[in-house]
N, C-alpha and C positions, 0 to 999 in steps of 0.2 A: 504495499500499500505506500503510494505518496501523495502530496498535496503541496500546492504554492499559492501563492497569493492571486492568481488567475484563475486555476482551476483545480477540480478535485480528479485524482486519476487513481482506480484500483486495477488491479492486476492479479489473476486467478491462473495459475500455472498448474491446475488440477487436471490431469487428463483423463479424457472420457473415450473407450475404444467401443465403436459401433459396428455391428453385423452388418449393416446397409450404409450407403452414401446419405449422407445427412445434408449436403448441400442444396437439394431441391427443396428440403423441408424449410431450411432457414433460409432459403430464398423467398419462399411462399410466407412464411410468418412477418417478416421486413417487407412486405410490398404497402402494408397499411401505415407502419409508424418511420419510413424512411423516404429522405427525398431523394437521395442519390448514394451511391457507392462508388468504392474505388478496388480493383484486384491486382493484387501483383502475385504473379507465379513463379514457384522457385522451380524450374524444370528439372533440376537435378534431385532433386528430393522428393518430387510430387508432392510440395507443399504450396498451398493455396491460402495467400492471405488477403483476407477480404474486409474493407473497413465501411461501415454503415453511417450516415447521417442521418440520425434519428429525433424525433421528438415525440416525448411519450410523457407519462406522469411518473415520478419519483416520489415517494411519500407524499400522495397527493397534491404535490407541484409540477406545474409542468415546464419541463426542461428540455433542452437541447442537448444533445451530446453526440461524441464519435464511440461507436461501437467495434473494435479492432478484435477478429476471429482469426485464429490459425488452425486451418484444418487439412489433415493429410490424408489423401485419398489411395488405396490399395489395388491392385490387379483383381481381385477376388471380390471387388464391389464394395466391401467394407470400408471403413472410414475412422478418422482418428481426430477429435478435437482435442489441439495440444494445448492452446492457452488461450485467454480473452481479457480485453483489455476495453475498459469503462471509462471514458473521459468527458467530463462534463465541460459545456461550452459556455453554457448562462451559469449566471452567479448564484450558487446555491446557499444562501444564507442560513437556511434551518438544515440543508445537508451535509452527511458526513460522510466518511468511507464506509462505515458499517450499512449505511442507506444503499450503496452502491452494488455492495457484496449482495446485499438483500434481493436488489433487483436482478441481478446475474443470476443468481438462484433460482428465481422465478421464472425468469426468461427462459432457462434451458430446462426447467420442470414444465413448462406449458408447451415447447418445442417436441419435447420426447414423449408427453403424453400425447399430442397431437399423432405423433408416427405412431405411437404403441396401439392408440384407438383407431388404428387403420383408417384414418382420414382422407381416405383418398376418393375421388369422384369418377364416374364413368365417363369419359368423352370418347365421341366418334370424330376424329380429326380427317379431314379431307387434305389431302397434298395433290399436286398438278405436276405433272411430267409431261414429256412430249417424246414424238417418234418421228423419225422421216420414211416417208413411205409412200407409193402411189395413192394404198387403199388404207382405210382405218380398220383395226382391229374389229370383228363383229361379235357381240356379244358380252355378258358381264359374268366376270369368274370370282369365286369366292376361293379365300387362298388361306388356309389354316396353316400358319406358319409362326409362332410366337404370338402374335396377334391375330384376331380375325381381321380380313383385309377383303374387300370387295373391289376388285377392277373393273372401272368402267368407263368406257372410251366416250369421250365428248362426240355431239353428232357432226359429223365431217363428210362432204361429200368427196369421191375420189378424182383424181386427176393423173393424166397422162405422164406429169412429170414425178420422176420418184424421189426428187428432192423436195416432197409436201410434207409441212408440217401437220401432226395430228396431236390434238390434248387429249391425254389420258388421266384420268383422277383414279385416288387411291383413297377409299375409307378405310381409317383405321381404328378399331374398337380396343380402347385399353382404359386402364384406371391409374390415376396420376392426383400428384398432392397440388396441381394448379394447371391451368390451362396452357402456360410455359413450360412446364414438365411434361404434359402430355404432347406437346408439339415438336417439343426435342427429342422424345422417344419415337414418336411417330415419324420424325424425318430421317433418323437415324435406320430405322425398319424399314422404310421405302427404299432408301439408299442400297440397301442389300438386297431387296427384292427387284430391284432393277437389274442387279448382278445376276441373280438367279434365272430371272425371265431371259437376260441375252444368251443364257446358254441353250435355256429351254427352246427360245425363238429364232435365235441368231438374227435378232433385232436389238439395236442399240437403245436405250433410254436414258434420258437426261431431265433434268428439273427443269420448268420454267424458269428462265432468268431475263429479265427485260433488259431493252437495250433501246437506244436512240439510232433508227437505221432509214436510210434512202428509200423511198419508195418511189416507181417510176408509175405515173398517170398518164392513159391514152385515151383521148378523145377522135373519134372520128367525125368529119363536117365534110359536108358536098364537096368543099375547096381541096380536101386532103386531112391528114392526121395530125393532131396536135399533142406532142409529148409535153411534162413539166415533170420536174422531180420536187418533191417534199419530204422532210424530215418528221417520221412519227415515232412514238414509243410502241414497242412491242409488249406482249403480254396475253393477258385473258381477261374477259368477263365471265363469271359464272350466274347465269340467270336464276338457277334453282336456289342456290343460296345467297346470292344478292352481294358475291366478293369480288373485288377488284384484284387481280393478280399480276403483280410486277415479278414476286418471288414468293416462297412459301416461306420466308423468316419475317423481318421486320413489316416489308411492304406488301403484307396480305390484308387488305382491308373490308371492311363492311361498309356498306353504302350509308347506312344510318348513324355511321358513327363519324360525325360531322367534323371534329375537332382532327382526329386523326386522317380523314379525306382529304381536309383545307391545309394540311400542316404541311411543310418541306419535310421536315423529320418525322418520322413514323416508328411507333412502338420504343422498345429500348435501342438507345445508343451510347456507344462507347466513344470516348476520346481519348487519345494518347497525349499525356504531358511531354512536351520536349524542352528540357533546360540544360544548361552548362554541364549538371552532374549526370551526363547521359547515361554512365555506369549502373548507377545506382536507379534509375528511374525509367529504364528501356522497355520494362516488362510491366508497368504499371499503366493501367487503364480506370479510368473515370465513368462509371455507369448510371445513367439515370432514364426513367420514362418520359420520353418526348411527349406521347399522346396514350390516350388510355382508349381501349380495345373492347368495350364491355358487351356489345352487340357480337363480336367476334366470338367470344367466349360462349355468349348465349347460343349461338346457331351449332355451335361444336358440341352443346350440351344436349339441347331439345332435337335428338335424332334420332332414327332408327337406321340400323347398318344395310337394309334393304336384301335383296335376293338373287341369286345368279340367274341368269338367263342367256340361253343360246341355244342354238338347233345343230342336229348330227353335221349339216354342212360345213359349217365353221369349224370342224375337228380333224384332227387326221390321227392315223395309226401310227403311234410310234415317235419319237423325235426324228428330225430328219437330219439324215448324216451329210446331205452335200448341202452347199452353201445357199441362203435365202437371197433371192435377187430382189431390189427393193421396188420393183414395177409390178411385184406379184402380190396376190392376197396372202395375209397372214392366218395362220391357223395353229390354234392349239393343240398340242397331241390328248389324246384322250386320258393320258397317262397324267395329267396335270396334278391331281390329287394324291396320288402315289409318289409323284416326284418331290411334293413337299413334305410328306410324311417321311419319306426315305431322308431329306436333309436333317429331319431333326431326329432323324435315329442314329446319324454320323456320331461318333465319339469326339471329344472337343480337339484332339489334332487332326483327325480327317475336315472337320469342318472348317477350320480355321484355315486348312489347306485349299479347301473346295470354294471358300469365300473368296481368297485372294485370287485363285485362280479366276472366280467369275467376274470380280471386279476389273481384272485385267483384260478378259476377254469384252467386258461392256466397254471400256477406255478405247481399247483398239477398234471397237464398231464406230464408234464414234468419230474416230480418226480416221475411216477409210474413204469416206468421200474427198479428203483433200490431203491426206499425209499418208499415201502408201508405204512408204519404209517404216514410219512409226506403225502403222498398222500391223504390217507383217512382225515386227520387232516384238510388239504386245502380244501377238498370238503366242509366240514362242515363250515368253513371259508367262502366259498363263498355263502353258505346259507345265514349264519348270516350276510352278506354283505346288503342282502335284507330284513332281519329282522329289522335291523337298520330302514331302510326307513319305513317299516310297522308297528313299535313299538311293535312286537310281540316276541313271545319267538319261540327257535328254532323248539319246537314240536309243535306251534300253526301254524308256516308257513308249516310245512310238512301235518300238518291235513288239513290245508285251500286249498292245492294245489294237494293234493291226494286224496280229496274225505274221508278223513279217512279212506282209505283203505291200510294201509302200517303197516309194524311192528315196533310198537312203541319200545316194549322191545330192538329189534335189535338195532334200531337208539338211544335210551339210552345208550345202550351198547357202541356203536361207538362213542357217545358224550363223554363219560368217557374215550376212548381211547386217543381221542384229547387232553384232559384235561391233563391228564397224561403224554403224548408227549411233550406238551409246558410247564406244569409247573413243572414237574418231571424228564424230558428227557428221559421217556421209550420208549420201540420199542416192538411192539408184534407181529409181523409177522416174526421172526425167523432171522432178519437181523443180530443179533449179535452170535446167535448161530445156523446156519443153520444146517439141516440134511440130507445127502445122501440116508438115508433109508427111500425113500418116498412111497415104496409098503406097507411098515407096519405103517407110520406115519399117522397114525388116527386124531390127533390133527391139521395136516397140511391140509389135505383133507377136513375136516369139516371148517376150517378157510377160505379156498379157497372158497367154497360155499357160506358162509356168507357175504365173502369180494364181490362176484360178487352180490349179493343180494343187499348190501349196495348201491353199487355202482351204480345199476340201479335204486333203490330208488331214490337218489339224482338228477341222471340225468332226472327221470322223472318228478320230481317238479319241477325242473328250466325249463325244456321245456315248461311246463305247464305254469309256470309265462311268461314266454316268449309269449306263445301262448295267453294268457289274455291280458297281459299289453303292449305288443309289436306289435304283429300281431292282435290285438282286435278281436280273435274269441272266447273270452267267452261268454256264453248264460246269457242273462239279464231276 
């Protein structure tokens, strides 16, 4: 305990070990009494130091004070409160150090009581993603993995252009201590679903992320055509929930939240302080609520999950071993339910390897349309994520899951491409020196054929691994 002429400070170094992550619970509790907070992370020790600027009653007097909490997080999901400091800002004529100690004890009793009483709420959070394909996904699909999730494509007409954006919504049913906690859990969950679905469908998934982009407008007149260029914001509007979607984080806004809709900043805002003492402050952030989102929380509370709906014409038998061309219809395998059940059955090491593989595969698909060298490099990384678990080489993995019937020389060649790209910055598919003389560009035609052959080999061995280890279709 310490004090001076300006304020009172009480420090408690009593450590409290918890079997769960206390941060979401602490965050929820301080929403009502804190104007802003600062966060400083110690990356080396896994320590999170949070300071809340609070206004609350201490011994029947209204006071402003700073509360500094040091929390250590562990890989198994547990956490430890290492120390707590309460620093009075306003003058406390009738307040002493024992009052501060009593306030801290009461504070943590309320936080722990809230957690132990299972004070969680059921939310159905919607997240917005996109794919690029000539045709939209047909049907709504219920995914039972970790949380019940309904994949629901937004209405979208087909185009002859394969690079056509289509919006996919994910409704995630979960229990959380607050709407921020619920949206955080849902975001991480859907990010992983993107990865697993990319393997299942050979389609890249990504979150909606708004940009200001240039658009060309074409009007026909009797005298001829008139073209103009205007810059507009991309994004999405959900007419069902009344949500304006710039992204799935702060800039998800409900039409009825006027303060949020009209403000430049939205939701929680983090600012980094820059001063001469850079070494001590480079990891420090000030967090504050720029706008409230009561109707956003309300819309995620007062919902039902909905039911799956699809027809047999939108399904296919088994996972497709050949690559998917983005001008073709997307068909879900009938084994979608079995696929996610199988993923849940994987042990921790297998799941970690397959999740890493799937993330790499989805990243490769997102790079496919613009960065072919990076695309094939990440395809190899996807396979190597599984070889780490198997403790075998890239070639051994291809041999095991392709019955030895693959072009080893071609795969060794592409492995060398991957190495030169990552280690030397080389590009091998005319990204830096394109040619428009395609009719006579024999090298380009040859590379295109080999490119497709390699893509099919990698796709085939990954599907075979899924059939053997996830769907458990291997012959014993």
